[in-house]
N, CA, C and O atoms as a printed pandas DataFrame, in Angstrom:
     atom_number atom_name residue_name chain_id  residue_number  x_coord  y_coord  z_coord
0              1         N          LYS        A               1   19.587  -17.295  -20.316
1              2        CA          LYS        A               1   18.774  -16.136  -20.003
2              3         C          LYS        A               1   17.961  -16.381  -18.725
3              4         O          LYS        A               1   17.965  -15.529  -17.836
4              5         N          HIS        A               2   17.274  -17.506  -18.607
5              6        CA          HIS        A               2   16.431  -17.788  -17.450
6              7         C          HIS        A               2   17.269  -17.991  -16.192
7              8         O          HIS        A               2   16.814  -17.692  -15.088
8              9         N          ARG        A               3   18.489  -18.496  -16.354
9             10        CA          ARG        A               3   19.353  -18.693  -15.182
10            11         C          ARG        A               3   19.695  -17.355  -14.553
11            12         O          ARG        A               3   19.765  -17.245  -13.328
12            13         N          VAL        A               4   19.909  -16.342  -15.370
13            14        CA          VAL        A               4   20.264  -15.026  -14.854
14            15         C          VAL        A               4   19.039  -14.344  -14.257
15            16         O          VAL        A               4   19.124  -13.754  -13.181
16            17         N          ILE        A               5   17.932  -14.417  -14.926
17            18        CA          ILE        A               5   16.730  -13.708  -14.469
18            19         C          ILE        A               5   16.164  -14.316  -13.190
19            20         O          ILE        A               5   15.473  -13.627  -12.439
20            21         N          ASN        A               6   16.438  -15.575  -12.931
21            22        CA          ASN        A               6   15.966  -16.239  -11.715
22            23         C          ASN        A               6   17.069  -16.388  -10.670
23            24         O          ASN        A               6   16.911  -17.138   -9.707
24            25         N          HIS        A               7   18.177  -15.686  -10.851
25            26        CA          HIS        A               7   19.317  -15.820   -9.956
26            27         C          HIS        A               7   19.034  -15.197   -8.593
27            28         O          HIS        A               7   18.380  -14.160   -8.485
28            29         N          SER        A               8   19.540  -15.852   -7.566
29            30        CA          SER        A               8   19.502  -15.276   -6.218
30            31         C          SER        A               8   20.733  -15.742   -5.457
31            32         O          SER        A               8   21.375  -16.729   -5.815
32            33         N          ARG        A               9   21.032  -15.027   -4.429
33            34        CA          ARG        A               9   22.177  -15.373   -3.585
34            35         C          ARG        A               9   21.876  -16.665   -2.833
35            36         O          ARG        A               9   20.734  -16.899   -2.437
36            37         N          ARG        A              10   22.887  -17.502   -2.633
37            38        CA          ARG        A              10   22.703  -18.782   -1.936
38            39         C          ARG        A              10   23.737  -18.908   -0.828
39            40         O          ARG        A              10   24.891  -18.512   -0.993
40            41         N          TRP        A              11   23.319  -19.452    0.282
41            42        CA          TRP        A              11   24.269  -19.747    1.342
42            43         C          TRP        A              11   23.854  -21.015    2.058
43            44         O          TRP        A              11   22.700  -21.438    1.984
44            45         N          THR        A              12   24.817  -21.623    2.759
45            46        CA          THR        A              12   24.586  -22.884    3.461
46            47         C          THR        A              12   24.887  -22.692    4.939
47            48         O          THR        A              12   25.900  -22.104    5.317
48            49         N          GLU        A              13   23.988  -23.201    5.756
49            50        CA          GLU        A              13   24.171  -23.177    7.210
50            51         C          GLU        A              13   24.419  -24.612    7.647
51            52         O          GLU        A              13   23.688  -25.520    7.251
52            53         N          VAL        A              14   25.446  -24.817    8.462
53            54        CA          VAL        A              14   25.789  -26.159    8.915
54            55         C          VAL        A              14   25.711  -26.200   10.433
55            56         O          VAL        A              14   26.324  -25.385   11.122
56            57         N          ASN        A              15   24.945  -27.164   10.945
57            58        CA          ASN        A              15   24.874  -27.401   12.393
58            59         C          ASN        A              15   25.705  -28.638   12.709
59            60         O          ASN        A              15   25.410  -29.735   12.233
60            61         N          TYR        A              16   26.741  -28.453   13.512
61            62        CA          TYR        A              16   27.587  -29.561   13.921
62            63         C          TYR        A              16   27.052  -30.125   15.241
63            64         O          TYR        A              16   26.699  -29.376   16.151
64            65         N          ARG        A              17   27.001  -31.434   15.327
65            66        CA          ARG        A              17   26.488  -32.084   16.530
66            67         C          ARG        A              17   27.610  -32.840   17.239
67            68         O          ARG        A              17   28.602  -33.238   16.628
68            69         N          MET        A              18   27.427  -33.023   18.530
69            70        CA          MET        A              18   28.435  -33.734   19.335
70            71         C          MET        A              18   28.658  -35.157   18.839
71            72         O          MET        A              18   29.754  -35.700   18.978
72            73         N          SER        A              19   27.624  -35.762   18.264
73            74        CA          SER        A              19   27.734  -37.134   17.778
74            75         C          SER        A              19   28.601  -37.239   16.524
75            76         O          SER        A              19   28.928  -38.338   16.076
76            77         N          GLY        A              20   28.967  -36.093   15.966
77            78        CA          GLY        A              20   29.783  -36.103   14.760
78            79         C          GLY        A              20   28.963  -35.908   13.495
79            80         O          GLY        A              20   29.523  -35.691   12.420
80            81         N          PHE        A              21   27.642  -35.982   13.612
81            82        CA          PHE        A              21   26.778  -35.769   12.460
82            83         C          PHE        A              21   26.561  -34.274   12.257
83            84         O          PHE        A              21   26.615  -33.488   13.203
84            85         N          THR        A              22   26.324  -33.913   11.046
85            86        CA          THR        A              22   26.020  -32.518   10.741
86            87         C          THR        A              22   24.691  -32.450   10.009
87            88         O          THR        A              22   24.271  -33.411    9.365
88            89         N          LYS        A              23   24.053  -31.332   10.115
89            90        CA          LYS        A              23   22.827  -31.086    9.367
90            91         C          LYS        A              23   23.029  -29.789    8.603
91            92         O          LYS        A              23   23.393  -28.766    9.182
92            93         N          GLU        A              24   22.790  -29.839    7.297
93            94        CA          GLU        A              24   23.012  -28.673    6.450
94            95         C          GLU        A              24   21.682  -28.143    5.935
95            96         O          GLU        A              24   20.781  -28.897    5.569
96            97         N          TYR        A              25   21.595  -26.834    5.922
97            98        CA          TYR        A              25   20.433  -26.148    5.366
98            99         C          TYR        A              25   20.934  -25.234    4.267
99           100         O          TYR        A              25   21.936  -24.537    4.428
100          101         N          GLU        A              26   20.235  -25.244    3.160
101          102        CA          GLU        A              26   20.609  -24.372    2.061
102          103         C          GLU        A              26   19.533  -23.303    1.910
103          104         O          GLU        A              26   18.346  -23.618    1.814
104          105         N          TRP        A              27   19.948  -22.045    1.889
105          106        CA          TRP        A              27   19.021  -20.925    1.812
106          107         C          TRP        A              27   19.255  -20.139    0.536
107          108         O          TRP        A              27   20.383  -20.041    0.052
108          109         N          PHE        A              28   18.193  -19.586    0.001
109          110        CA          PHE        A              28   18.277  -18.720   -1.176
110          111         C          PHE        A              28   17.644  -17.381   -0.842
111          112         O          PHE        A              28   16.610  -17.327   -0.177
112          113         N          ASP        A              29   18.253  -16.314   -1.296
113          114        CA          ASP        A              29   17.704  -14.983   -1.102
114          115         C          ASP        A              29   16.577  -14.768   -2.124
115          116         O          ASP        A              29   16.274  -15.670   -2.905
116          117         N          ILE        A              30   15.974  -13.610   -2.124
117          118        CA          ILE        A              30   14.867  -13.351   -3.040
118          119         C          ILE        A              30   15.387  -13.130   -4.459
119          120         O          ILE        A              30   16.538  -12.743   -4.661
120          121         N          THR        A              31   14.526  -13.380   -5.423
121          122        CA          THR        A              31   14.850  -13.181   -6.830
122          123         C          THR        A              31   14.541  -11.736   -7.228
123          124         O          THR        A              31   13.878  -11.021   -6.476
124          125         N          PRO        A              32   15.009  -11.299   -8.395
125          126        CA          PRO        A              32   14.653   -9.947   -8.867
126          127         C          PRO        A              32   13.136   -9.752   -8.974
127          128         O          PRO        A              32   12.631   -8.663   -8.702
128          129         N          LEU        A              33   12.415  -10.796   -9.366
129          130        CA          LEU        A              33   10.957  -10.698   -9.474
130          131         C          LEU        A              33   10.335  -10.433   -8.109
131          132         O          LEU        A              33    9.442   -9.594   -7.989
132          133         N          THR        A              34   10.791  -11.132   -7.090
133          134        CA          THR        A              34   10.265  -10.932   -5.743
134          135         C          THR        A              34   10.592   -9.530   -5.239
135          136         O          THR        A              34    9.757   -8.891   -4.598
136          137         N          ALA        A              35   11.784   -9.055   -5.520
137          138        CA          ALA        A              35   12.165   -7.700   -5.105
138          139         C          ALA        A              35   11.275   -6.653   -5.774
139          140         O          ALA        A              35   10.830   -5.711   -5.119
140          141         N          ALA        A              36   11.015   -6.810   -7.066
141          142        CA          ALA        A              36   10.146   -5.863   -7.774
142          143         C          ALA        A              36    8.711   -5.938   -7.251
143          144         O          ALA        A              36    8.045   -4.912   -7.113
144          145         N          ALA        A              37    8.239   -7.144   -6.963
145          146        CA          ALA        A              37    6.876   -7.313   -6.441
146          147         C          ALA        A              37    6.734   -6.684   -5.059
147          148         O          ALA        A              37    5.711   -6.067   -4.760
148          149         N          ALA        A              38    7.751   -6.836   -4.216
149          150        CA          ALA        A              38    7.704   -6.259   -2.871
150          151         C          ALA        A              38    7.656   -4.738   -2.912
151          152         O          ALA        A              38    7.131   -4.096   -2.003
152          153         N          ARG        A              39    8.207   -4.174   -3.971
153          154        CA          ARG        A              39    8.215   -2.713   -4.127
154          155         C          ARG        A              39    7.041   -2.224   -4.977
155          156         O          ARG        A              39    6.917   -1.031   -5.251
156          157         N          HIS        A              40    6.189   -3.152   -5.386
157          158        CA          HIS        A              40    4.999   -2.856   -6.205
158          159         C          HIS        A              40    5.352   -2.162   -7.519
159          160         O          HIS        A              40    4.631   -1.269   -7.963
160          161         N          CYS        A              41    6.450   -2.568   -8.138
161          162        CA          CYS        A              41    6.863   -2.041   -9.444
162          163         C          CYS        A              41    6.247   -2.917  -10.524
163          164         O          CYS        A              41    6.905   -3.807  -11.065
164          165         N          HIS        A              42    4.967   -2.658  -10.838
165          166        CA          HIS        A              42    4.244   -3.573  -11.728
166          167         C          HIS        A              42    4.819   -3.625  -13.138
167          168         O          HIS        A              42    4.733   -4.664  -13.793
168          169         N          GLU        A              43    5.405   -2.524  -13.624
169          170        CA          GLU        A              43    6.011   -2.567  -14.957
170          171         C          GLU        A              43    7.209   -3.519  -14.989
171          172         O          GLU        A              43    7.402   -4.249  -15.960
172          173         N          ILE        A              44    7.998   -3.505  -13.939
173          174        CA          ILE        A              44    9.161   -4.393  -13.859
174          175         C          ILE        A              44    8.710   -5.838  -13.664
175          176         O          ILE        A              44    9.278   -6.757  -14.253
176          177         N          VAL        A              45    7.683   -6.033  -12.832
177          178        CA          VAL        A              45    7.135   -7.378  -12.639
178          179         C          VAL        A              45    6.666   -7.935  -13.979
179          180         O          VAL        A              45    6.967   -9.082  -14.311
180          181         N          GLN        A              46    5.936   -7.139  -14.746
181          182        CA          GLN        A              46    5.451   -7.595  -16.051
182          183         C          GLN        A              46    6.613   -7.912  -16.988
183          184         O          GLN        A              46    6.597   -8.943  -17.662
184          185         N          PHE        A              47    7.618   -7.042  -17.039
185          186        CA          PHE        A              47    8.784   -7.276  -17.890
186          187         C          PHE        A              47    9.492   -8.574  -17.505
187          188         O          PHE        A              47    9.827   -9.379  -18.375
188          189         N          LEU        A              48    9.722   -8.782  -16.202
189          190        CA          LEU        A              48   10.420   -9.993  -15.756
190          191         C          LEU        A              48    9.611  -11.253  -16.073
191          192         O          LEU        A              48   10.177  -12.266  -16.484
192          193         N          LEU        A              49    8.306  -11.192  -15.884
193          194        CA          LEU        A              49    7.465  -12.358  -16.217
194          195         C          LEU        A              49    7.511  -12.658  -17.709
195          196         O          LEU        A              49    7.626  -13.816  -18.109
196          197         N          GLU        A              50    7.420  -11.621  -18.532
197          198        CA          GLU        A              50    7.480  -11.811  -19.984
198          199         C          GLU        A              50    8.843  -12.322  -20.428
199          200         O          GLU        A              50    8.962  -12.947  -21.482
200          201         N          SER        A              51    9.871  -12.058  -19.629
201          202        CA          SER        A              51   11.232  -12.493  -19.951
202          203         C          SER        A              51   11.554  -13.876  -19.403
203          204         O          SER        A              51   12.660  -14.378  -19.604
204          205         N          GLY        A              52   10.593  -14.503  -18.708
205          206        CA          GLY        A              52   10.793  -15.868  -18.239
206          207         C          GLY        A              52   11.077  -16.020  -16.761
207          208         O          GLY        A              52   11.474  -17.101  -16.326
208          209         N          ALA        A              53   10.889  -14.978  -15.979
209          210        CA          ALA        A              53   11.120  -15.088  -14.535
210          211         C          ALA        A              53   10.108  -16.071  -13.943
211          212         O          ALA        A              53    8.937  -16.076  -14.322
212          213         N          ASP        A              54   10.572  -16.890  -13.021
213          214        CA          ASP        A              54    9.732  -17.921  -12.404
214          215         C          ASP        A              54    9.057  -17.350  -11.149
215          216         O          ASP        A              54    9.746  -17.037  -10.177
216          217         N          PRO        A              55    7.729  -17.210  -11.150
217          218        CA          PRO        A              55    7.038  -16.623  -10.001
218          219         C          PRO        A              55    6.891  -17.570   -8.818
219          220         O          PRO        A              55    6.441  -17.152   -7.751
220          221         N          THR        A              56    7.262  -18.835   -8.985
221          222        CA          THR        A              56    7.046  -19.806   -7.907
222          223         C          THR        A              56    8.267  -19.998   -7.005
223          224         O          THR        A              56    8.166  -20.652   -5.967
224          225         N          LEU        A              57    9.415  -19.438   -7.386
225          226        CA          LEU        A              57   10.606  -19.598   -6.556
226          227         C          LEU        A              57   10.419  -18.872   -5.223
227          228         O          LEU        A              57    9.955  -17.733   -5.182
228          229         N          VAL        A              58   10.784  -19.540   -4.150
229          230        CA          VAL        A              58   10.617  -18.988   -2.806
230          231         C          VAL        A              58   11.988  -18.638   -2.245
231          232         O          VAL        A              58   12.903  -19.462   -2.261
232          233         N          GLY        A              59   12.122  -17.428   -1.755
233          234        CA          GLY        A              59   13.375  -16.977   -1.166
234          235         C          GLY        A              59   13.226  -16.746    0.322
235          236         O          GLY        A              59   12.116  -16.684    0.852
236          237         N          CYS        A              60   14.344  -16.621    0.975
237          238        CA          CYS        A              60   14.389  -16.413    2.425
238          239         C          CYS        A              60   15.173  -15.134    2.701
239          240         O          CYS        A              60   16.385  -15.188    2.908
240          241         N          PRO        A              61   14.490  -13.971    2.706
241          242        CA          PRO        A              61   15.211  -12.720    2.901
242          243         C          PRO        A              61   15.723  -12.510    4.321
243          244         O          PRO        A              61   16.655  -11.737    4.540
244          245         N          GLU        A              62   15.123  -13.187    5.274
245          246        CA          GLU        A              62   15.585  -13.135    6.660
246          247         C          GLU        A              62   15.196  -14.427    7.353
247          248         O          GLU        A              62   14.395  -15.198    6.824
248          249         N          GLU        A              63   15.741  -14.668    8.505
249          250        CA          GLU        A              63   15.540  -15.937    9.198
250          251         C          GLU        A              63   14.057  -16.256    9.400
251          252         O          GLU        A              63   13.290  -15.432    9.899
252          253         N          ASP        A              64   13.676  -17.459    9.003
253          254        CA          ASP        A              64   12.312  -17.979    9.161
254          255         C          ASP        A              64   11.249  -17.181    8.410
255          256         O          ASP        A              64   10.075  -17.223    8.777
256          257         N          VAL        A              65   11.640  -16.462    7.374
257          258        CA          VAL        A              65   10.686  -15.757    6.512
258          259         C          VAL        A              65   10.921  -16.258    5.098
259          260         O          VAL        A              65   12.016  -16.103    4.557
260          261         N          HIS        A              66    9.897  -16.860    4.494
261          262        CA          HIS        A              66   10.007  -17.408    3.142
262          263         C          HIS        A              66    8.948  -16.744    2.276
263          264         O          HIS        A              66    7.760  -16.787    2.596
264          265         N          ASN        A              67    9.381  -16.126    1.173
265          266        CA          ASN        A              67    8.468  -15.379    0.310
266          267         C          ASN        A              67    8.582  -15.799   -1.143
267          268         O          ASN        A              67    9.679  -15.969   -1.675
268          269         N          SER        A              68    7.434  -15.963   -1.771
269          270        CA          SER        A              68    7.383  -16.021   -3.229
270          271         C          SER        A              68    7.121  -14.588   -3.697
271          272         O          SER        A              68    6.913  -13.697   -2.873
272          273         N          ALA        A              69    7.130  -14.366   -4.986
273          274        CA          ALA        A              69    6.846  -13.028   -5.509
274          275         C          ALA        A              69    5.426  -12.592   -5.128
275          276         O          ALA        A              69    5.203  -11.432   -4.785
276          277         N          LEU        A              70    4.477  -13.516   -5.190
277          278        CA          LEU        A              70    3.090  -13.182   -4.838
278          279         C          LEU        A              70    2.973  -12.822   -3.359
279          280         O          LEU        A              70    2.280  -11.867   -3.007
280          281         N          ASP        A              71    3.642  -13.575   -2.496
281          282        CA          ASP        A              71    3.638  -13.247   -1.063
282          283         C          ASP        A              71    4.205  -11.850   -0.828
283          284         O          ASP        A              71    3.666  -11.075   -0.038
284          285         N          ALA        A              72    5.291  -11.542   -1.518
285          286        CA          ALA        A              72    5.935  -10.239   -1.356
286          287         C          ALA        A              72    5.031   -9.110   -1.841
287          288         O          ALA        A              72    4.966   -8.051   -1.216
288          289         N          ALA        A              73    4.332   -9.335   -2.953
289          290        CA          ALA        A              73    3.424   -8.304   -3.464
290          291         C          ALA        A              73    2.263   -8.071   -2.498
291          292         O          ALA        A              73    1.816   -6.939   -2.311
292          293         N          LYS        A              74    1.784   -9.146   -1.894
293          294        CA          LYS        A              74    0.669   -9.007   -0.949
294          295         C          LYS        A              74    1.090   -8.284    0.325
295          296         O          LYS        A              74    0.330   -7.485    0.873
296          297         N          SER        A              75    2.304   -8.566    0.795
297          298        CA          SER        A              75    2.749   -7.897    2.023
298          299         C          SER        A              75    3.217   -6.475    1.727
299          300         O          SER        A              75    2.982   -5.563    2.520
300          301         N          GLY        A              76    3.877   -6.288    0.586
301          302        CA          GLY        A              76    4.295   -4.960    0.158
302          303         C          GLY        A              76    5.132   -4.210    1.168
303          304         O          GLY        A              76    5.046   -2.986    1.265
304          305         N          ASP        A              77    5.950   -4.941    1.928
305          306        CA          ASP        A              77    6.747   -4.312    2.977
306          307         C          ASP        A              77    7.712   -3.264    2.440
307          308         O          ASP        A              77    8.077   -2.336    3.162
308          309         N          LEU        A              78    8.126   -3.395    1.200
309          310        CA          LEU        A              78    9.131   -2.490    0.651
310          311         C          LEU        A              78    8.521   -1.475   -0.321
311          312         O          LEU        A              78    9.243   -0.860   -1.105
312          313         N          ALA        A              79    7.206   -1.299   -0.273
313          314        CA          ALA        A              79    6.499   -0.508   -1.285
314          315         C          ALA        A              79    6.414    0.976   -0.944
315          316         O          ALA        A              79    5.429    1.622   -1.301
316          317         N          HIS        A              80    7.389    1.521   -0.281
317          318        CA          HIS        A              80    7.370    2.944    0.052
318          319         C          HIS        A              80    7.389    3.767   -1.224
319          320         O          HIS        A              80    8.252    3.567   -2.080
320          321         N          GLY        A              81    6.460    4.678   -1.357
321          322        CA          GLY        A              81    6.420    5.561   -2.518
322          323         C          GLY        A              81    5.886    4.916   -3.777
323          324         O          GLY        A              81    6.025    5.493   -4.856
324          325         N          ALA        A              82    5.275    3.733   -3.686
325          326        CA          ALA        A              82    4.722    3.074   -4.874
326          327         C          ALA        A              82    3.486    3.834   -5.357
327          328         O          ALA        A              82    2.772    4.450   -4.566
328          329         N          ALA        A              83    3.251    3.780   -6.651
329          330        CA          ALA        A              83    2.083    4.439   -7.227
330          331         C          ALA        A              83    0.799    3.778   -6.737
331          332         O          ALA        A              83    0.762    2.560   -6.562
332          333         N          PRO        A              84   -0.250    4.558   -6.515
333          334        CA          PRO        A              84   -1.528    3.973   -6.075
334          335         C          PRO        A              84   -2.022    2.920   -7.068
335          336         O          PRO        A              84   -2.020    3.149   -8.277
336          337         N          GLY        A              85   -2.438    1.789   -6.558
337          338        CA          GLY        A              85   -2.952    0.716   -7.405
338          339         C          GLY        A              85   -1.894   -0.210   -7.966
339          340         O          GLY        A              85   -2.226   -1.254   -8.529
340          341         N          SER        A              86   -0.636    0.146   -7.827
341          342        CA          SER        A              86    0.416   -0.690   -8.417
342          343         C          SER        A              86    0.540   -2.022   -7.689
343          344         O          SER        A              86    0.907   -3.025   -8.301
344          345         N          GLY        A              87    0.242   -2.045   -6.397
345          346        CA          GLY        A              87    0.277   -3.308   -5.655
346          347         C          GLY        A              87   -0.759   -4.282   -6.170
347          348         O          GLY        A              87   -0.475   -5.469   -6.330
348          349         N          ARG        A              88   -1.964   -3.787   -6.433
349          350        CA          ARG        A              88   -3.033   -4.635   -6.959
350          351         C          ARG        A              88   -2.663   -5.173   -8.333
351          352         O          ARG        A              88   -2.941   -6.333   -8.638
352          353         N          ARG        A              89   -2.033   -4.338   -9.171
353          354        CA          ARG        A              89   -1.608   -4.789  -10.507
354          355         C          ARG        A              89   -0.545   -5.880  -10.398
355          356         O          ARG        A              89   -0.568   -6.847  -11.160
356          357         N          CYS        A              90    0.380   -5.731   -9.460
357          358        CA          CYS        A              90    1.409   -6.764   -9.251
358          359         C          CYS        A              90    0.766   -8.080   -8.840
359          360         O          CYS        A              90    1.099   -9.141   -9.368
360          361         N          ILE        A              91   -0.151   -7.996   -7.898
361          362        CA          ILE        A              91   -0.833   -9.208   -7.425
362          363         C          ILE        A              91   -1.586   -9.877   -8.571
363          364         O          ILE        A              91   -1.517  -11.095   -8.732
364          365         N          ASP        A              92   -2.304   -9.089   -9.365
365          366        CA          ASP        A              92   -3.054   -9.653  -10.498
366          367         C          ASP        A              92   -2.119  -10.332  -11.497
367          368         O          ASP        A              92   -2.397  -11.442  -11.951
368          369         N          LEU        A              93   -1.010   -9.670  -11.843
369          370        CA          LEU        A              93   -0.048  -10.257  -12.784
370          371         C          LEU        A              93    0.498  -11.582  -12.266
371          372         O          LEU        A              93    0.586  -12.562  -13.006
372          373         N          LEU        A              94    0.860  -11.602  -10.994
373          374        CA          LEU        A              94    1.468  -12.806  -10.420
374          375         C          LEU        A              94    0.457  -13.935  -10.248
375          376         O          LEU        A              94    0.810  -15.102  -10.419
376          377         N          GLN        A              95   -0.781  -13.616   -9.918
377          378        CA          GLN        A              95   -1.798  -14.660   -9.803
378          379         C          GLN        A              95   -2.044  -15.325  -11.149
379          380         O          GLN        A              95   -2.191  -16.545  -11.221
380          381         N          VAL        A              96   -2.088  -14.544  -12.204
381          382        CA          VAL        A              96   -2.274  -15.116  -13.544
382          383         C          VAL        A              96   -1.040  -15.930  -13.944
383          384         O          VAL        A              96   -1.171  -17.028  -14.484
384          385         N          ALA        A              97    0.146  -15.401  -13.683
385          386        CA          ALA        A              97    1.376  -16.124  -14.035
386          387         C          ALA        A              97    1.475  -17.454  -13.300
387          388         O          ALA        A              97    1.932  -18.445  -13.871
388          389         N          ASN        A              98    1.056  -17.484  -12.052
389          390        CA          ASN        A              98    1.132  -18.728  -11.267
390          391         C          ASN        A              98    0.251  -19.828  -11.838
391          392         O          ASN        A              98    0.505  -21.008  -11.596
392          393         N          LEU        A              99   -0.771  -19.466  -12.585
393          394        CA          LEU        A              99   -1.643  -20.476  -13.220
394          395         C          LEU        A              99   -0.889  -21.302  -14.263
395          396         O          LEU        A              99   -1.253  -22.445  -14.542
396          397         N          PHE        A             100    0.163  -20.716  -14.836
397          398        CA          PHE        A             100    0.870  -21.363  -15.939
398          399         C          PHE        A             100    2.230  -21.931  -15.553
399          400         O          PHE        A             100    2.970  -22.398  -16.419
400          401         N          TRP        A             101    2.570  -21.900  -14.264
401          402        CA          TRP        A             101    3.870  -22.407  -13.812
402          403         C          TRP        A             101    3.663  -23.531  -12.819
403          404         O          TRP        A             101    2.779  -23.464  -11.965
404          405         N          ASN        A             102    4.482  -24.565  -12.933
405          406        CA          ASN        A             102    4.545  -25.578  -11.886
406          407         C          ASN        A             102    5.523  -25.075  -10.831
407          408         O          ASN        A             102    6.473  -24.357  -11.141
408          409         N          GLU        A             103    5.280  -25.459   -9.587
409          410        CA          GLU        A             103    6.163  -25.008   -8.529
410          411         C          GLU        A             103    7.580  -25.481   -8.803
411          412         O          GLU        A             103    7.814  -26.655   -9.089
412          413         N          ALA        A             104    8.511  -24.560   -8.713
413          414        CA          ALA        A             104    9.906  -24.854   -9.030
414          415         C          ALA        A             104   10.743  -24.903   -7.765
415          416         O          ALA        A             104   10.351  -24.387   -6.718
416          417         N          LYS        A             105   11.885  -25.523   -7.879
417          418        CA          LYS        A             105   12.881  -25.551   -6.823
418          419         C          LYS        A             105   14.183  -25.050   -7.414
419          420         O          LYS        A             105   14.408  -25.161   -8.620
420          421         N          TYR        A             106   15.033  -24.504   -6.579
421          422        CA          TYR        A             106   16.346  -24.105   -7.056
422          423         C          TYR        A             106   17.161  -25.346   -7.369
423          424         O          TYR        A             106   17.008  -26.381   -6.721
424          425         N          SER        A             107   18.028  -25.237   -8.365
425          426        CA          SER        A             107   18.858  -26.390   -8.704
426          427         C          SER        A             107   20.287  -26.161   -8.326
427          428         O          SER        A             107   21.129  -27.033   -8.541
């Protein structure tokens, strides 16, 4: 259940060097929780948290931009048409949830 609820797209970038060495970077897209937080859908954020979604996972929706669910709720870039006050409720839910989670990494 938690594997699905915390799922995100993953890709690998490889830099090839003339010396023959390579450097690999692994990137993860945003989770469903981060997407709901960015849109200020506080009911969905609450449901996902109650279902075990990890609020500490950080995704990279675009180059050099890394967001956790709380970061996304604070920026609210995708919150077009959100209900008044829903952004504040998302932030409050995520701040409380972060108190009970250790920072996680993708496996």
